[in-house]
TISEMAR-479295 format. One record per residue (C-alpha): residue number from 1; residue in one letter; chain; x, y, z. Coordinates in Angstrom, 3 decimals. Last residue first. Layout:
> NUM|A|A|X|Y|Z
...
This chain:
> 242|N|A|-165.278|-72.725|-88.118
> 241|I|A|-161.508|-72.257|-88.634
> 240|K|A|-159.153|-73.769|-85.938
> 239|P|A|-155.817|-71.979|-85.664
> 238|I|A|-152.667|-73.423|-87.090
> 237|S|A|-149.751|-74.452|-84.572
> 236|L|A|-146.111|-73.559|-84.197
> 235|K|A|-143.050|-75.243|-83.152
> 234|N|A|-143.513|-78.541|-84.745
> 233|Q|A|-144.379|-77.003|-88.206
> 232|V|A|-141.288|-74.581|-88.037
> 231|N|A|-139.410|-75.763|-90.864
> 230|H|A|-139.591|-72.985|-92.994
> 229|K|A|-140.871|-74.316|-96.021
> 228|K|A|-143.138|-76.785|-93.400
> 227|L|A|-144.705|-73.749|-91.785
> 226|L|A|-145.432|-72.194|-95.120
> 225|S|A|-147.037|-75.241|-96.102
> 224|E|A|-149.483|-75.167|-93.444
> 223|V|A|-150.352|-71.679|-93.842
> 222|Y|A|-151.202|-72.318|-97.495
> 221|G|A|-153.593|-75.186|-96.541
> 220|E|A|-156.643|-73.928|-98.513
> 219|K|A|-158.637|-73.722|-95.272
> 218|I|A|-155.694|-71.626|-93.540
> 217|L|A|-155.103|-69.162|-96.399
> 216|K|A|-158.745|-68.935|-96.918
> 215|S|A|-159.306|-67.969|-93.219
> 214|I|A|-156.599|-65.602|-93.352
> 213|F|A|-157.964|-63.862|-96.400
> 212|D|A|-161.621|-63.520|-94.717
> 211|N|A|-160.191|-62.120|-91.841
> 210|L|A|-157.838|-59.630|-93.497
> 209|F|A|-161.296|-58.626|-95.460
> 208|D|A|-163.183|-58.075|-92.383
> 207|L|A|-160.570|-56.021|-91.015
> 206|I|A|-159.989|-53.907|-94.227
> 205|E|A|-163.797|-53.203|-94.105
> 204|P|A|-163.411|-52.260|-90.479
> 203|N|A|-161.041|-49.592|-90.791
> 202|G|A|-161.296|-47.186|-87.700
> 201|K|A|-157.947|-48.673|-85.939
> 200|K|A|-154.736|-48.887|-87.718
> 199|I|A|-153.827|-52.469|-88.961
> 198|G|A|-152.572|-55.567|-87.289
> 197|V|A|-152.241|-58.870|-88.560
> 196|S|A|-151.903|-61.947|-86.053
> 195|Q|A|-149.999|-64.173|-84.177
> 194|K|A|-152.064|-65.168|-81.221
> 193|I|A|-150.034|-66.432|-78.028
> 192|Y|A|-152.102|-69.788|-77.433
> 191|T|A|-153.152|-71.102|-73.986
> 190|F|A|-152.953|-74.785|-71.982
> 189|P|A|-151.452|-76.212|-74.850
> 188|N|A|-152.173|-80.100|-75.592
> 187|S|A|-148.638|-81.981|-75.966
> 186|I|A|-148.284|-81.921|-71.923
> 185|I|A|-144.584|-82.272|-71.919
> 184|K|A|-142.284|-84.883|-70.546
> 183|F|A|-138.956|-84.402|-68.853
> 182|D|A|-136.691|-86.985|-67.519
> 181|D|A|-135.151|-87.620|-70.690
> 180|N|A|-133.454|-84.546|-70.347
> 179|I|A|-131.597|-82.514|-72.892
> 178|E|A|-133.805|-82.701|-75.837
> 177|L|A|-136.674|-82.152|-73.662
> 176|E|A|-135.385|-78.771|-72.499
> 175|E|A|-134.909|-77.869|-76.273
> 174|L|A|-138.924|-78.700|-76.638
> 173|L|A|-139.631|-76.096|-73.655
> 172|K|A|-138.222|-73.481|-75.770
> 171|P|A|-140.410|-74.145|-78.937
> 170|K|A|-143.390|-74.635|-76.687
> 169|L|A|-143.695|-71.470|-74.956
> 168|G|A|-143.556|-71.676|-71.427
> 167|A|A|-144.865|-73.157|-68.158
> 166|L|A|-142.404|-75.309|-66.084
> 165|V|A|-143.804|-77.816|-63.414
> 164|D|A|-142.908|-79.309|-59.868
> 163|V|A|-140.716|-76.017|-58.740
> 162|S|A|-137.204|-76.058|-57.191
> 161|G|A|-136.015|-78.959|-58.869
> 160|E|A|-132.741|-77.377|-59.988
> 159|R|A|-133.944|-77.592|-63.848
> 158|F|A|-137.236|-76.041|-63.001
> 157|L|A|-135.562|-73.071|-61.230
> 156|K|A|-133.219|-72.600|-64.140
> 155|H|A|-135.886|-72.788|-66.912
> 154|S|A|-137.792|-69.870|-64.760
> 153|S|A|-134.554|-67.699|-64.596
> 152|D|A|-133.780|-68.240|-68.382
> 151|I|A|-137.066|-66.997|-69.198
> 150|T|A|-136.957|-64.003|-67.329
> 149|K|A|-138.205|-61.862|-64.487
> 148|V|A|-139.610|-64.566|-62.063
> 147|K|A|-142.940|-65.794|-60.933
> 146|I|A|-143.577|-68.971|-58.902
> 145|L|A|-147.183|-69.458|-59.618
> 144|E|A|-149.042|-72.075|-56.909
> 143|A|A|-151.595|-74.537|-58.192
> 142|N|A|-155.228|-74.056|-57.090
> 141|K|A|-156.109|-70.958|-58.794
> 140|F|A|-155.263|-71.558|-62.204
> 139|N|A|-157.331|-69.483|-64.743
> 138|D|A|-156.917|-65.701|-64.118
> 137|S|A|-153.183|-66.334|-63.124
> 136|L|A|-152.534|-69.142|-65.385
> 135|W|A|-153.809|-66.453|-68.318
> 134|L|A|-151.863|-63.472|-67.138
> 133|D|A|-148.532|-65.602|-66.865
> 132|Y|A|-149.223|-67.052|-70.467
> 131|A|A|-149.037|-63.481|-71.751
> 130|S|A|-145.718|-62.775|-69.858
> 129|R|A|-146.498|-60.397|-66.615
> 128|E|A|-143.611|-62.525|-64.649
> 127|V|A|-142.264|-65.614|-66.498
> 126|V|A|-143.651|-68.870|-64.994
> 125|A|A|-142.440|-71.487|-62.955
> 124|I|A|-145.161|-73.845|-61.691
> 123|K|A|-145.441|-75.128|-57.923
> 122|I|A|-148.116|-78.100|-57.223
> 121|G|A|-149.244|-78.188|-53.726
> 120|S|A|-153.059|-78.089|-54.584
> 119|S|A|-153.757|-78.826|-58.088
> 118|N|A|-153.920|-77.343|-61.414
> 117|I|A|-151.400|-79.639|-62.847
> 116|E|A|-154.241|-81.962|-63.290
> 115|E|A|-156.127|-79.701|-65.473
> 114|N|A|-153.302|-79.424|-67.970
> 113|S|A|-153.786|-83.128|-68.657
> 112|M|A|-152.042|-86.579|-68.352
> 111|F|A|-149.628|-85.664|-65.197
> 110|N|A|-147.172|-88.327|-64.805
> 109|Y|A|-145.452|-86.946|-61.537
> 108|K|A|-142.692|-88.901|-61.737
> 107|N|A|-141.726|-88.228|-65.239
> 106|R|A|-140.809|-84.390|-64.272
> 105|F|A|-142.873|-81.486|-65.741
> 104|I|A|-143.444|-79.619|-68.836
> 103|F|A|-146.048|-77.188|-69.527
> 102|N|A|-147.373|-75.617|-72.729
> 101|A|A|-147.967|-72.330|-74.622
> 100|D|A|-148.324|-72.965|-78.029
> 99|I|A|-147.403|-70.296|-80.701
> 98|N|A|-150.526|-69.497|-82.780
> 97|V|A|-150.622|-68.969|-86.643
> 96|Y|A|-152.705|-66.774|-88.906
> 95|P|A|-154.475|-65.186|-86.173
> 94|N|A|-157.906|-63.401|-86.674
> 93|S|A|-157.262|-59.765|-87.521
> 92|F|A|-155.854|-56.943|-85.024
> 91|N|A|-156.937|-53.600|-84.652
> 90|I|A|-154.414|-51.318|-83.267
> 89|T|A|-154.246|-48.534|-80.886
> 88|K|A|-156.149|-49.966|-77.655
> 87|S|A|-155.520|-53.481|-78.931
> 86|R|A|-152.093|-53.013|-78.024
> 85|E|A|-152.910|-53.510|-74.320
> 84|K|A|-154.943|-56.737|-74.928
> 83|E|A|-151.922|-58.418|-76.983
> 82|Y|A|-152.259|-59.707|-80.462
> 81|A|A|-149.060|-60.819|-81.606
> 80|I|A|-147.132|-59.173|-84.468
> 79|N|A|-147.614|-58.570|-88.399
> 78|G|A|-147.961|-54.838|-88.965
> 77|I|A|-150.142|-53.911|-91.937
> 76|D|A|-149.766|-50.425|-93.468
> 75|W|A|-146.286|-49.552|-92.045
> 74|K|A|-144.182|-46.114|-91.583
> 73|D|A|-147.208|-43.789|-91.235
> 72|D|A|-146.046|-42.787|-87.716
> 71|D|A|-149.531|-43.671|-86.186
> 70|V|A|-149.061|-47.233|-85.913
> 69|A|A|-145.052|-46.738|-85.105
> 68|D|A|-145.431|-47.818|-81.364
> 67|A|A|-146.421|-51.092|-82.381
> 66|L|A|-143.738|-51.743|-84.660
> 65|L|A|-141.238|-50.448|-81.539
> 64|G|A|-143.295|-52.723|-79.138
> 63|P|A|-142.784|-55.731|-81.516
> 62|R|A|-138.899|-55.356|-81.431
> 61|E|A|-136.229|-54.464|-84.070
> 60|F|A|-138.413|-53.298|-86.462
> 59|Q|A|-138.015|-54.178|-90.324
> 58|V|A|-140.388|-52.901|-93.108
> 57|L|A|-140.703|-55.487|-95.908
> 56|K|A|-142.107|-53.556|-99.188
> 55|C|A|-144.623|-55.513|-101.107
> 54|N|A|-145.982|-54.634|-104.523
> 53|I|A|-149.261|-54.484|-105.475
> 52|N|A|-151.920|-57.261|-107.008
> 51|L|A|-154.263|-57.004|-104.083
> 50|E|A|-153.842|-61.013|-103.496
> 49|E|A|-149.905|-60.731|-104.228
> 48|A|A|-149.549|-57.919|-101.653
> 47|L|A|-151.552|-60.092|-99.488
> 46|K|A|-149.147|-63.089|-100.135
> 45|K|A|-146.288|-60.918|-99.963
> 44|G|A|-147.243|-60.049|-96.046
> 43|I|A|-147.837|-63.646|-95.396
> 42|D|A|-144.413|-64.679|-96.686
> 41|P|A|-142.664|-62.214|-94.594
> 40|S|A|-144.497|-63.725|-91.558
> 39|V|A|-143.705|-67.241|-92.370
> 38|G|A|-139.896|-66.678|-93.005
> 37|D|A|-137.555|-64.640|-94.908
> 36|P|A|-135.946|-61.297|-94.406
> 35|L|A|-134.128|-59.613|-97.299
> 34|G|A|-130.699|-60.555|-98.420
> 33|N|A|-131.559|-60.974|-101.924
> 32|A|A|-131.646|-64.600|-101.819
> 31|D|A|-133.582|-64.712|-98.874
> 30|K|A|-132.924|-64.094|-95.197
> 29|S|A|-133.674|-66.745|-92.735
> 28|N|A|-136.118|-67.006|-89.332
> 27|V|A|-138.670|-64.379|-89.332
> 26|L|A|-141.528|-66.114|-87.705
> 25|L|A|-139.951|-68.178|-85.318
> 24|F|A|-137.042|-65.783|-84.806
> 23|N|A|-139.567|-63.364|-83.378
> 22|S|A|-137.097|-60.560|-82.827
> 21|M|A|-137.654|-58.901|-86.189
> 20|N|A|-141.273|-57.985|-85.875
> 19|L|A|-142.122|-57.063|-89.393
> 18|G|A|-144.330|-54.340|-90.545
> 17|V|A|-145.530|-54.679|-94.154
> 16|R|A|-145.889|-51.805|-96.408
> 15|L|A|-148.034|-52.701|-99.234
> 14|E|A|-147.175|-50.583|-102.265
> 13|G|A|-149.257|-47.918|-103.948
> 12|T|A|-148.835|-45.319|-101.413
> 11|P|A|-152.510|-45.502|-100.281
> 10|A|A|-151.786|-49.236|-99.139
> 9|I|A|-155.012|-50.238|-97.278
> 8|K|A|-157.605|-48.298|-98.619
> 7|K|A|-156.358|-47.917|-102.368
> 6|S|A|-155.933|-52.041|-102.051
> 5|I|A|-159.509|-52.615|-100.454
> 4|F|A|-161.014|-50.598|-103.035
> 3|D|A|-159.003|-52.631|-106.007
> 2|N|A|-159.918|-55.755|-104.040
> 1|M|A|-163.334|-55.147|-104.097
């Protein structure tokens, strides 16, 4: 079975792994040979090992460039986040890690849950057209979403007290907590950014194989070990497996 998948997924004889170099959580250092290192490269290497073929890391400056190259024969798998728009041209596996999207607020509010924040009169700063903005727009109908164009602008609004709550990706929010004792975080994420393995459409047997592969890595604790290895265990979460 692996031999069939190997030839199907990597017809050149080596697994070309497309990396999003702008994701500093998943590609966060270089190895002894000066090549990209991190959770994402290690997932690619592990898959190549499973298929008993060599691994080649193909670097892309931004995720959009990686996604745009799906039909250019530059990569066999692309390690980028699932997005609805991207799924029109790319099939995505189940996620191997999630990036949490959380809320932070000032102590005086004493919110205990995400649901409490979805209340009339509460203003939430959010980056316009971000994945979590789209989720909040669909699901939070009572609170008021104050939309800005950049992450820095949303943080500035919150620090100035122009909004009650800041929505964002957990790693960036944790930086705010480090500099101000008056800020608190709702530990339970309100949604997740799903970091997945993408492949060209039209290969359902490869997608099934990848989902089984990722499920095994999670169940066996391999993904957890990668998060600890690269010191991102407090910034990323592991998807639940049924």
